[in-house]
ROLOMI-905897 format. One line per field, with one value per residue (C-alpha): residue number from 0; residue in one letter; x, y, z. Coordinates in steps of 0.2 Angstrom, whole numbers, plus 5000, padded with zeros to 4 digits. Example, Ala and Ser with C-alpha at 12.3 -4.5 7.8 and 13.67 -1.06 7.14 Angstrom:
k	[0:1]
r	[A:S]
xx	[5062:5068]
yy	[4978:4995]
zz	[5039:5036]
//
This chain:
k	[0:1:2:3:4:5:6:7:8:9:10:11:12:13:14:15:16:17:18:19:20:21:22:23:24:25:26:27:28:29:30:31:32:33:34:35:36:37:38:39:40:41:42:43:44:45:46:47:48:49:50:51:52:53:54:55:56:57:58:59:60:61:62:63:64:65:66]
r	[M:K:M:K:L:I:I:N:G:K:E:K:G:L:E:C:E:K:V:S:D:L:L:N:K:L:R:L:N:K:D:I:V:A:V:E:L:N:K:S:I:V:H:R:Q:N:F:D:D:T:K:L:K:D:N:D:K:L:E:I:I:T:V:V:G:G:G]
xx	[5753:5745:5737:5729:5710:5697:5682:5666:5678:5690:5707:5712:5727:5722:5728:5716:5717:5699:5682:5677:5693:5689:5671:5677:5690:5676:5665:5651:5639:5642:5623:5617:5629:5631:5649:5655:5673:5680:5663:5658:5646:5653:5640:5639:5644:5660:5666:5678:5685:5687:5705:5709:5724:5732:5722:5706:5690:5675:5658:5650:5632:5623:5605:5593:5576:5561:5543]
yy	[5394:5407:5400:5407:5403:5409:5413:5418:5423:5433:5428:5429:5425:5417:5406:5392:5373:5367:5374:5377:5388:5398:5401:5407:5419:5426:5427:5417:5406:5388:5385:5397:5394:5382:5379:5372:5367:5364:5361:5348:5352:5351:5345:5355:5340:5339:5357:5352:5338:5345:5352:5366:5368:5381:5387:5379:5387:5390:5397:5402:5406:5413:5407:5422:5418:5429:5430]
zz	[5507:5495:5480:5464:5464:5451:5460:5450:5436:5446:5450:5469:5479:5495:5509:5511:5511:5510:5503:5521:5524:5508:5514:5531:5523:5512:5527:5518:5528:5522:5526:5512:5498:5483:5478:5461:5460:5443:5436:5449:5463:5481:5493:5509:5520:5510:5512:5527:5517:5499:5497:5485:5474:5464:5448:5454:5447:5459:5457:5473:5474:5489:5492:5496:5503:5503:5502]
//
C-alpha cells in the first residue's frame, strides 16, 4: 500500500511497511545511516521492527567517513 511520507522535508509516495523497507527502496545502506522518525531516533537494531504509517516524518542522515 502506497503511503505519504515526509523524508528530509520532501513528500514522497512509497510502498514500504518498515524503516528497513524504506532504506532498501531508497538504496541506502542501513549500516551508515541515522534515522529519526517523528522526532525520535530509531536505533539500527530496530529498523526491521519499526513500522511506518501514512504522514510519518523522517530525517535520514548518511554518515560519511574520511580522513
